N, C-alpha and C positions, 0 to 999 in steps of 0.2 A: 504493500500500500504506500502511496506517496507520503513522504515524511511530513508534509504540511498538514495532511489530514490526521495522521497518526498522532501528531503533537497535541491534538485536541481531546485525546482520551484521558482527560483529567476531570477533577470534580468541579472546575470552574470553566464555564464556556459561555461566550457572548454576555458576560457580566452576570450570569445566573448560576446558582449552585445546582450542579447535576452530578449525581453519582453514577459513574459508568460501571457496568458489570464487566468482568474479564471477557476479552474477545473470544468468541467461539466461531467456528467455521460457518455455521448456519446463521449466525447473527451479524457477521462482519458486514455483509452487504447493506444491512439496515442502517448501521452507523455511518457507512460511507455515503449512503443516500441522504441521510439527515444532514450531514455536513455540507454536501454538495448543494442541497436545496436551501441552505441557510447562509450561503456565502454572502448574500446581500446584507445580512445582518452583521457582518464583521465591521467593527468600527474602522473608519478610514484613518490611516496614520500619516502624519505629515512631518516634515523636517522644519524646525524653527531655529536651529542654531548650528553653526559650523566653525570648526577650528582647525588650523593647518600649521604644522611645523615641518618644513621641507627644505631640501637643498637649494631651492630657488626662491625661498622667501618664508618668513614667519608671519602668519596672519593672512587673511583672505586677499587683502588689497595687494600686498607685495607678491603673493603667489600669482594672482591674475596678471599683474603687470609684467612679470617675467615670462609668462606663457605668451602674452601678446607680442612682447619684444623679442622673443626667441633667445632668451638668455639661458644658457645651460648651467646646471648646478654640478656637473661632473668635472672633476679636476684631478691633478696629480696630487697624491697624498705623500708628503715628504717623509713622514714617520715610517711608512711602509717601505718606501724606496730605500731609506737608510738601512733597513733591516733585510734588504735584498730579497723581498718577496717577488715571485714571478709577476704578479699583477700589482700595480701600485696606483691605480686610478679608481675613483668612485665618486658617488654623490654624497657630499658631506654637508651638514647643517652648520652654517657659519653664524657668528655673532649670537649664539644661543645664550641668553642671559636669563637665569631662573630666579634671581633675587626678588623680582617684583611679582612673581606668580606662585612659587612654591610656598605652601603654608601647611603646618607650622614650619618655621625655618629649620628646626632640628631634624625634620623628616629627611632632609637632604643626605644625612649620614647613612640612611638606609635606602637610597634611591640610586640605581644605576642610570646610565644615560637613557636607556630605553624607557624606564619608568618616568624620568623627568620629562622627556618629550611627550609621552602619553598624557601625563598630568597637565602640562601646559596646553596641549591641543584641546583636551576636555574642558579646561578652565575657560579657554576662549569660546568654545561652543556654548557653554552655559551662559557666559557673559553676553554673547550676541543674541541669545534666545530671550534673555530677561526672565527666565522661568523662576529662578529663586526669589527675585525681587517681587514677583507677583504672588508669592505665598503658596507654593506647591506643598501638598501633604507629603512629609518625608517618608511615611510608610508606603506611599504609592509612587515613589520616585526611585527608580532602580538603574542598574548599569550592567551592560555586557560588553566586555572589552577583549580584543584580540592581542596576543603577545607571542613572541617566539620563546624558545628555550634560551634564555638570556645568558650569553657567555660572560664569564667573569674577567676582570682586568688581570692581566698576567702578573703585574707587580704585586697585586694583593695576595696571590697564591704562591708566588715564587719561593718565599721563605719556607712555607710549609712543605713544598715539594723537596727543596734542598735538604730539609731535616730528615727525609726518609731515604736519601740516596746513600747506599753503602757499597764501597768499592766500585763506584761507577754505575750501579744498578739501583733501580727504585724498589724498595722493600715494602710491599703492600701491608705486611703485618705491623709496620710501625705507624701507618697513617692515622689510625683511630686515636692513638695516644699523643703523638707529637704534633699533629695538625691543630689540635685544639689549643695548644699553647701559642701557636703562631698566628692564628686567625682571629680577627675581630669577632667578639662574641655574637654580634648580630649580623655577621657577614652574609649568611644565607639569605636574609631578608632582602638584600639588594638585588638578588637574581632570581627570585621566584616569579614565574609568569603571572600569577594571580595578584601580584602586588600593585600593578597600575590600577586595577579596579578597586582594590582596597583603599589606596591613598585618595583616589578621586571620590569614592563614596564617603569617606570620613570628612574630607574637606567641604563637600556640598551637602552633607547630611542626607545622603541618599540611602535610606534604610529599607528600601524595597528589594525586589529580586536582584541578585548579583551573581554573575557568572564570568568565567574566563574561557576563551577558546584558543587553542594553540594548534593552528592548522596551516602553518606556513603562509604562503601568499594569499590564501582565501580567508584568512582569519578575520580581517576587517569587515568584508562583506557578509561573511557568515555570522558575525556578531550583530550586524545590523538586522539580518533576517531573524535571528533569535529574539532580539529586542522587540521587533515588530510583533512577533508571535506572543511575547509576554503581554504586550498591550492588548492584542486582540483576544487573548484568553481572559481579559478582565483583571489581571493581577497587578497592573500598574497604569497610571495615567501618563507618566513621563518616563522616558528612558534615555540614558546616555549610551551611545554605541560608538565604537572606534577600534583602532588598532595602532600598535607601535612596534617598531623594529629597527635594529641597527646591525648591519653586516660589515660595518667599518670597525673591525676588531681583529687583532692578530689571531685570536682563537678561531675565527672563521677562515682566515687566510691560510691557516695550517691545512685546511681541507679544501683548498682551492681546486684540486683535481676532481672533486666531486661536482663542481659546477662548470657549465659550459661558458667560460668567460671570454670576453673580447680581448684581443691582443693589440688593440690600437693604442699602445702606450704613448706614442708620439703626439697624438692629437685627441686628448680626452673628450673635448666637447663634441666631437663627431663620432665617438665610439659607439654610442647606443643608437641603432638604426632600425627600428621596428619595420618589418615588411619590405625593407630596401634590399635590392639584390646583392649589395656589398656587405650586408651585416655579417658579423662573425662571432657573436656571442653576447651574453648579458653583461651588465655592469652592476656591481654591488652598490647599495646606497643605504641611507638611514632617514627616518622621518616618522611622523605620527599624524593621524587625522581623527577627528571626532565629530559626531553630530548629536543634536538633541532631537528626539522623536516624541511626538505627542498624539493623542487622539485629536482628531480635527475639532470636535466640539469643545474640547478642553482648551485648545489653542485659541479658538475664536472667542471663547468666553473671557479670556484674559487680554484680548486685543493683540495677540502676537502676530508678527509678520511671518507668513508662510513662505519658505524658500523653495520647497518642492514637495510633491506628493509621492508616496510609495504606492505604486499601482500593482506590482507583482514581483515575485522572486522565485528562485528555485535553487536547490543545492543538489548536485548530482555527483556521481563517481563512476570511474571505469578503472578496472585493474590495470596497472602499468608497472613494468619493471624499470628501475633506474637505468639510465643510459640507453634505453630503448625509445624510439620515436613515439610521441603521443599520437593516438589515433583520432582523437577529437570527438568521439561519441558522446562523452559527458558534456562537452561544450555545446554540441548541437541540442542535446536533450534539455540542458539548462535554459538555453535561449527559447526553445519551443514551449517548455512548461511555464516559464515566467511570462511569456506573451499570452498564453492561454489564461493564466490567472489574471493578468491585467486587462484582458478582453480587447487586445489590440491585434490588428493584422500587421504583417511586415511593412506595408505601405504607410502605416501610421507611426512608424519609428523615425524620429528626426535624425538621430545619429547614434553610433556605437562608440562607447568609450572602451577601447580594447585593452586586453592584457598586454599585448605587444611587447614581449620580453626581449626581442632582438636575437634569439637563437634561430638557427636554420629551420629545424624541424617543427618546433613549437609554433612559430609564426605561420608556417604552411598549414598546420592543422587548424589553427584558429581562424585564419583567413578563409579556408575551405568551409569551415562550419558557418561562419558569418555569411558567406556567399550562398550557401545551401539554404539557410533558414531565412535570411533577410534580403537577399538580392543585392542590388547596387546601392546600398545605404551608405552615407558618408561615415568615415571611420577616423577617429583620432586616437593616438597612442601616447599618453602623457609620460610613460617611462623614458621616452626619448630625451626628456629634459633632466631627469634625475636618477635614472636607474631603477633597480629592483629594491624596494624598501621592505621586503619580506612581509611581516605581519602588518606593517604600516602602510602597505602599498594601496590597498583597496579603497579606503576612505579618502586618502590624499588624492587619488585619481578621480574618485567620484566628485570631489570638490570642483574639479574642472568643469564638469557637466552642470552642477548646481549653479556655479557662477555664470556659466554660459546662458542659462535661463534668464538671469538678471541682466546680463550685458547684451543679449540678443546676438551672440556670435559664438561659433564653435572654435576652440583652439586648434591649431594645426599640429602636425607631427614633425618634430625636428629631425633633420638629417635624412628625410625621405627624398631622394634625388633620382634614383634609378629603379623604376618599378620591377618587381620580380614577377614574371608570368605565372609562377607557382602560387602567388598570393593575389588572386583575381578580385580585389576589392578596391573601392573608391577611397583611397587614403587622402585626407586633407593635408596639403603641403604648402609651404611657402608663406601663407597668410591665413588669417582667420576667415571663416566662411559664415555668411549670414545664417542665423537660425530661422529656418522656415517652419519646422514642425517642433513644438516644444515638448518633445519626449526623448528619452535616452535609454539605451540598454547598456548597463555597466557590466563588464566581464572580468573575472579573474579565474585562473586555474593554477594548480600546483603540480610539482614534478611527479607526485605519486598518484595523480589521476583525479583529484577533487576539482570540481568546477562550481562556480556560483554566478548566477545572473540576476541582476536587480533592474527593474523597470521603474524609471522616475518620470514625472511630468511636472511642468511648471504650474504654478497656481493659476 
């Protein structure tokens, strides 16, 4: 059964208390029929706040201006070059000042960079929404946030590792005893994936449903989907959803052979080339994005400005072995299911905000899926500006489409110069394109076969 229907087998549905019996084979169709015939009763969910921390700008205005100006956030990373890593380019967040955002200040001691970026993005989203100023019920204010398995800073763990080396070899039997004396007592709290949601919830008194999803590149969009479901189930009025990730860390670069990375070290700004015939691999980056989601009636009652409407979504999966080409079945199904939920035809889609990771096979599979399901729809690929932000990538990229609704223009894809005949799609290149149809399909997929599609519309 489709996961969006199965998720309603709870005691709360459409704002009413309902105790569901365990599913039985001969009763399953009845519950599916009930949900399908009450889809019109689902409360509409809208986006009222947006926050972005990215390599091309912190905050919506700086982010949008960089997209329009064609300013790349990918550069040479001197620290990595000095350590003689094979790849030394990436999308890094510059001028990231937390002192005016992080609270309480002492929380910084237990915040890694991933957590800090996620906190700031969520804080911006809440601020732009004005939701806390209007008096939201804390018990009906929740959060679902995406995060990676956060790598620790090497200098923090180096002493503990050295203490366990005997005659040039690491002795695992010594780790439990000696590491404790070398590590900061609260060291682990800096790197737990659930901590962004914890810190954000505490700062904004969000006492409602809380969850963390660790699903690589689909974490952000999957978190938005789950947050929408929480609202539709009647468990919350307002939710923060987002994602944060940083692959600009030596611990990640140790495993660079596991990633299909670009080798364009001499020209970082042109290295990420989604759907271009000369693309040669992805670029690591860092960043975070967050949105505030509300029931439409809740947003209107407090006079909120609605930035976008969530019309549909789908989370899908296809088995995939690492280092084997993606087939694209999950991407196609995600697009198809999300459009069905939104009640839109392919001709009613204004643009696609593509995953566009700039690897040979992944771009071919995605482009083929887009062409098959949506035809000749305009496509933009924001990763061309800042690289792959891991768990932070989905909402940051979605921000480009949300802002496009407001600015009436679709951002272009950087570095798209030579079309690849194996990617038969209409990639927006060179300049922004006028927004003719105010709807968008946002896509993300991961290396292990997960895919998420979200359909948005302007107010």
